[in-house]
C-alpha positions in Angstrom: -112.1 37.5 67.8 -109.0 39.7 66.7 -106.9 37.1 67.1 -108.6 34.9 64.4 -108.5 37.2 62.2 -104.9 38.3 62.6 -104.6 34.4 62.3 -106.2 34.1 58.7 -104.3 37.1 57.6 -101.1 35.3 58.3 -102.4 32.2 56.7 -103.3 33.8 53.6 -99.9 35.9 53.2 -98.2 32.3 53.7 -100.3 30.9 51.3 -99.1 33.5 48.6 -95.6 33.0 49.4 -95.8 29.6 49.0 -97.6 29.9 45.6 -95.2 32.4 44.3 -92.5 30.1 45.2 -94.2 27.6 43.0 -94.9 29.2 40.5 -90.9 29.9 40.0 -89.0 28.3 36.8 -87.3 25.7 37.9 -83.4 26.2 35.7 -83.2 24.0 32.6 -80.2 22.2 31.3 -79.6 22.1 27.8 -78.6 18.4 27.1 -77.3 19.1 24.0 -74.7 21.9 25.0 -73.3 19.6 27.8 -72.5 16.4 25.6 -71.1 18.7 23.2 -69.0 20.0 25.7 -67.6 16.1 26.8 -66.8 15.4 23.1 -64.9 18.5 22.9 -63.5 18.2 25.9 -62.7 14.3 24.9 -61.2 15.5 21.4 -58.3 17.7 22.9 -57.7 14.8 25.3 -57.7 12.0 22.6 -55.1 15.1 20.7 -52.5 15.6 23.4 -52.4 12.0 23.7 -51.6 11.6 19.8 -49.2 14.6 20.4 -47.4 12.7 22.9 -47.2 9.5 20.9 -46.1 11.3 17.8 -43.6 13.0 19.8 -42.2 9.6 21.4 -41.9 7.8 17.8 -39.7 10.9 16.9 -37.3 10.4 19.3 -37.3 7.0 19.2 -36.6 7.3 15.1 -33.7 9.9 15.2 -32.2 7.2 18.0 -32.6 4.6 15.4 -31.2 6.8 12.9 -28.1 7.9 14.9 -27.8 4.1 15.9 -27.7 3.4 11.9 -25.3 6.4 11.2 -22.6 5.2 13.7 -23.1 1.7 12.8 -21.9 2.2 9.5 -19.2 4.5 10.7 -17.9 1.7 12.5 -18.0 -0.5 9.5 -16.5 2.4 7.6 -13.3 2.7 10.0 -13.2 -1.4 11.0 -12.8 -1.6 6.4 -10.2 1.2 6.6 -8.0 -0.3 9.7 -8.4 -3.2 7.5 -6.8 -1.7 4.7 -4.3 0.3 6.8 -3.1 -3.3 7.9 -2.9 -4.9 5.1 -1.2 -1.9 3.5 1.5 -1.8 6.2 2.0 -6.0 6.2 2.3 -5.6 2.1 5.0 -2.7 2.8 6.9 -4.9 5.2 6.7 -7.8 2.7 8.4 -5.1 0.1 11.2 -3.6 2.7 11.8 -7.5 3.3 11.8 -8.3 -0.4 14.2 -5.2 -1.1 16.4 -6.2 2.1 16.7 -9.8 0.6 17.5 -8.1 -2.9 20.2 -5.6 -1.2 22.0 -8.7 0.7 21.8 -10.6 -2.8 23.3 -7.9 -4.4 25.9 -7.7 -1.9 26.8 -11.7 -1.7 27.3 -11.5 -5.7 29.4 -8.8 -5.5 31.9 -10.8 -3.0 31.5 -13.5 -5.2 32.5 -11.9 -8.1 35.6 -10.2 -6.1 36.8 -13.4 -4.9 36.9 -14.7 -8.8 38.4 -11.6 -9.8 40.8 -11.8 -7.1 41.7 -15.6 -8.5 41.7 -14.0 -12.1 44.1 -11.4 -11.3 47.1 -13.9 -10.5 46.8 -15.6 -13.6 46.2 -12.0 -15.3 49.8 -10.8 -14.3 51.8 -12.4 -17.4 49.2 -12.0 -19.7 48.7 -7.9 -19.2 53.0 -7.7 -18.7 53.6 -9.0 -22.4 50.9 -7.1 -23.7 52.2 -4.2 -22.2 55.8 -5.0 -24.0 54.2 -5.9 -27.3 51.6 -2.3 -27.4 53.2 -0.1 -24.5 49.5 1.3 -23.7 50.5 0.0 -20.4 52.4 2.6 -18.3 53.2 -0.4 -15.9 51.4 -3.9 -15.1 50.9 -2.7 -11.5 49.1 0.7 -12.6 46.6 -1.4 -14.5 45.8 -3.5 -11.6 45.7 -1.0 -9.3 43.9 1.1 -11.5 41.0 -2.0 -11.6 41.2 -2.7 -8.2 40.3 1.1 -6.9 37.4 1.3 -9.5 35.7 -2.6 -8.0 36.6 -1.0 -4.6 34.1 2.2 -5.0 31.3 -0.3 -5.1 32.5 -3.2 -2.7 33.9 -0.7 0.3 32.5 3.1 -0.4 29.3 1.7 -2.3 29.9 5.0 -5.0 28.3 3.2 -7.5 27.9 6.5 -9.8 31.9 6.5 -9.5 32.6 2.9 -10.2 30.8 3.3 -13.2 32.7 6.6 -14.3 36.0 4.5 -13.2 35.4 1.5 -15.1 34.6 3.5 -18.0 37.9 5.5 -17.8 39.7 2.3 -17.2 38.3 0.6 -20.9 39.5 3.9 -22.1 43.1 3.8 -20.4 43.5 -0.1 -21.0 41.4 -0.9 -24.0 43.9 -4.7 -24.2 43.6 -5.5 -20.1 42.7 -8.9 -19.6 40.5 -7.4 -16.9 38.3 -6.2 -20.0 35.5 -8.9 -19.5 35.3 -8.0 -16.1 35.0 -4.3 -16.4 32.4 -4.9 -19.2 30.7 -7.1 -16.6 30.9 -5.1 -13.2 29.1 -2.1 -15.7 26.4 -4.3 -16.5 25.7 -5.0 -12.7 25.1 -1.5 -12.0 23.3 -0.5 -15.0 21.2 -3.7 -13.6 20.9 -2.0 -10.6 20.1 1.5 -11.3 17.4 -0.6 -13.7 19.4 1.6 -17.0 18.6 -2.1 -18.8 19.6 -0.8 -22.3 23.3 0.0 -21.2 23.2 -2.8 -19.0 22.3 -5.3 -22.1 25.1 -3.6 -24.3 27.7 -4.4 -21.5 26.5 -7.9 -21.0 26.5 -8.4 -24.3 30.0 -7.3 -24.6 31.1 -9.9 -22.1 29.6 -12.7 -24.5 32.7 -11.9 -27.2 35.1 -13.2 -24.3 34.6 -16.6 -24.6 36.9 -17.7 -21.9 35.8 -15.3 -19.6 34.4 -16.9 -16.1 31.9 -14.2 -16.4 30.4 -15.3 -19.5 28.1 -17.6 -18.0 26.4 -15.3 -15.6 26.5 -12.6 -18.5 23.8 -15.0 -20.0 21.9 -15.2 -16.7 21.9 -11.7 -16.5 20.7 -10.8 -20.1 17.8 -13.7 -19.2 17.1 -11.4 -16.1 16.8 -8.4 -18.7 15.0 -10.0 -21.0 12.5 -11.6 -18.2 11.9 -8.0 -17.0 11.3 -6.3 -20.1 8.3 -8.9 -20.5 10.2 -10.6 -23.5 9.6 -14.3 -22.0 10.8 -16.5 -25.3 14.5 -14.2 -25.5 14.4 -15.2 -21.8 14.3 -18.9 -22.2 16.6 -18.8 -24.9 19.2 -16.9 -22.9 18.5 -19.3 -19.7 19.0 -22.4 -22.1 22.1 -21.4 -23.4 23.8 -21.3 -20.3 22.3 -25.0 -19.3 23.5 -25.8 -22.8 27.2 -24.2 -22.5 27.6 -24.1 -18.9 25.6 -27.0 -17.3 28.0 -27.9 -14.5 28.0 -24.4 -13.2 26.4 -22.8 -10.5 24.9 -20.0 -13.4 22.9 -23.2 -14.8 21.5 -23.9 -11.7 20.0 -20.4 -11.8 19.3 -20.6 -15.3 17.1 -23.7 -14.4 15.4 -22.2 -11.9 14.2 -19.7 -14.6 13.1 -22.4 -16.8 11.0 -23.5 -14.6 
């Protein structure tokens, strides 16, 4: 009987414990809180993704800007290279033209010197006669020597300033010389080369006073060149036409005709 009583007490205690356990509240989860947390996590993830996308786009934009700047710089460099090439070409052409002008001037001086040598033989007698009649020459040899020395300053020494002084002095020492038209012509050539156009014009016009001078035709051509350089096309044409009319078979007429075209 005692054993039965113990068993009954034990069962009663177990039943009470079970009731207590069953009576305890089960944990409750707040569904709205969980949903909000999930949304927050998703938003953070989306913002992070958007941030990463913006950084990539910014990098691409920077690369595009750099490429565009490089392209512009390359284009400017190409244009500058082209301009330098063009300037170099113009410089080479100008240098070539200058060489041609110098060569033409040299050839002209040589041609004039040949004509001067041919004329000096015929000038000996008239010069001697003038010396006897006027007494203005020390000797005929001195006159020719002074003239040749002045010419040599051009052809041999290239001393153009010295040649100008020598020819002017020759004109003072021998005002009646048969070389007078030659000295005026030489001075015209020297002034023309130095671009002293007013002095060149006066010298070439002085040659025109000597109707029999073999320098007269070329002096007319030079006067035409001076008028042309001074933008006086009408006057230039008149001088060129005068050469053609008065000296149709001369080499000067050929030059004048080429300028009349």
